[in-house]
N, C-alpha and C positions, 0 to 999 in steps of 0.2 A: 499464854504469856505473849505480851506484845513485843514485836521486834524492836530492838534498840535502834534509835535514830542516831546516825553519825553525821555531824555537820561537815560538808566537804570543805577542804582547805582552799585558800585563795589561789594556790597553784592549780588545783583541780578545776576551779571555776574558770580561770583564764584559759586553760587547755580546752575546756568545753566550748567556750566562746570562739576560740580559734578554729576548732573543728566545724562549728556551725557556720562560720564565715566561709570556710573552704567549700562546704557543701552548697552554700548559697551561690557561690561563684560558679561551681561546676554545673549547677542546675540552670543558671542563666546561660552558660556557654552551650549546654546541650540544647536549650530552647532556641538559641541563635542559629545553631547549625541546622536544626530541624526546619527552620523557616528560610533558609538560604535559597533564594530563587535561582541562583547561578549553579547550584549543585546538580550534577547529572543523576538525578534520582528518578524513579518511576513516576513519582507524584508530579515532579516538575516537567517531565517529558510527555505526560499524557495529553495535555492540551495541544502542544505543538504537533504531536502525532495525529490527533483528531483533525486539526486544521489541515494538515498535509493530505490526509485521506479524503477529507471533504472536497479538496480541489483536485487531487490526483489519484484518487482511489479507484478509478475506473480501469477495468481490464478490457482491452480492446484488441481487435483482430488485425491491425495494420492494413486496413482497407480504407484509406483516407481519400482517395480520388475516385469518384464515380462519374459515368459508368465505367465498368471494367470489362475489357475484351479478353476472350479466351480463344487462343489460336488452335488450329488443328494439331500442331506439334505439342502444345501444352496438354491438350486433351489426351493425346496418345501416350504421353509420358507419365500420365497420372499426377500432374502438378496439383498442388494443394487446392487451387481454385477449381480444378476439374473434379475434385472430390467433394469440396464444400458447397459449391454453388448449386448443384442439383438438389441437395438436401435443403438449402436455404429457399430454393424455388418451391419445393414441395411444401415447405412451411409457410409460404406466402410472403417471404421477406424480400425476394427479388423476382424479376421477370426477365426473360431472355428473348432476343430476336436475332435473326441472322442478317448481318449487314456486309456489304461489299468492302473489301480492303485490298491494298496492293498485294500482288502475288510475290511470294518470296520462298526461300527454302523451308521456312517454318510454316508457311501458309500457301501451299501450292494451289489450293482451290480458289484463292482470291476472295475469301469470305471468313469472317470471324463470328463467334457467338458473343453478343453483347449483353451484359447483365446490368440492369438498372434497379435501384431500390424502389419498392412499392411504398404506398402510404404507410403500411404497417411496418416496413423495414426502416423508414425514415425516423421512426420514434427512437431508434437506437443509434442514430448518426448524430454524434454530439460534438460540440466545440470544447476545447480544452484550455484551461487557464495557463497562461505562459507560453502558448504556442501561437505561431503566426505562419503566414504563407500557405502553401498547398497542403501542409500537414496540420492545419489548425483544427481539423475535425477528424473523427475516426468512428468506426462502427464498434460500439462498446456493449458488452453483454453481462458484465458482473461489476458490482460496486462493493468495495470492501469497507468495513468499519471495524474499529478496534474492539476487541473483546477484553483482553487483559495483557498487560506488559508482564512478561515472565523473567526478563533478564536485561541488564544494562551493563555493557562493557565500555570502559573508558580508555582512551588513547589520545593521540594527537594527529591532526590532519597534515597534509603536505605543506600547508601554509603555517604550520606550527600552532594552530588554534586548537583548543580542546575539542575532542571528538567523542561522541557517545553513540554507540551502536545498540539500538533497541531491538530486542527479539519479542515478538508479540503474537498472540493468537487473534483470530478475527472472525467476524460474521460476514457472510457473503449474500448480497441481494442480487439474484441472477434473473436474467430475462426468462419469462415463463416458458418460452419455447426451448430453452436449454435443458428442460426436463425430458425432452424427447430423446429416445435411445439413439436414433440416427445422428442427431445433433451432437450428442456426447461422443459418438464414435468418430466423427470427422473433426471435432474440436477436443482432442483428448487432454490437452493442457488446461483448457478451461474447465473441463470436467474434474480434473485433479484438484484445481483450486477450489471448486465448489465442494468437493467431497472432503477437503481439508479443513473446512470451517468448523468452528466450535471446539478447537483444541487439537484436532488430529494433525494439523500442520502449523508450523510457525514460520512467520516472515520476519525479515530484518529491515531496519531503516536507520540510516546514519544521520546524525545531527551535529552541526558545528555551533560553537558559541559565538554569537555576533553581538553587536552593540545593542540590539533590541531583543536579545534573548536567544533561545535555541532555534536554529534554522535548519530545516530538512535539506539533505543533500539530494541532488537529482541523479547522481551516478551510482554505480554499484558500490557495495560495502563488503 
């Protein structure tokens, strides 16, 4: 038996047209939101994060001014340079000489051990975008790239502008000599960053919304 066909009433047809119109409006609205370049989404913040890391993704050692002198007092106290420079010299990155210096309580012998970068070490002495003066360059050993944005938290900055804090995993391109066990021993924080690549560790970066899009903050978040 064929099913009986029932002609819909005019009221039913009008209701269906209204529902179809509402659905079309909702679809257009959803499409608009999905392509809003101002929205603090992972999709919109991926390119600004990549740009930031391309310019400022180097992890450096705060060794901006060379040569660097090591006094007798620093060597005796186990200062960081006293631990790091001998390893760097063993790896061929720096060379040392003994030079005369004014006598003082920290330097009673009137001499210091002066460390200079070798040709191999200068490959890692890089200039930085946005820096000037005596700290325009630094000795850099790891460069970070975005792997994946895992979270975006939204708030407002001190200036009242929209603020987005991005949590992301990363890939780390490290200097070959940082694979050395002694290098990782005297640079433990660098080793931790290296070992955190690929999702083991997440980093955060703040962005504020400016006239030209999302702009990375240079301070802590």
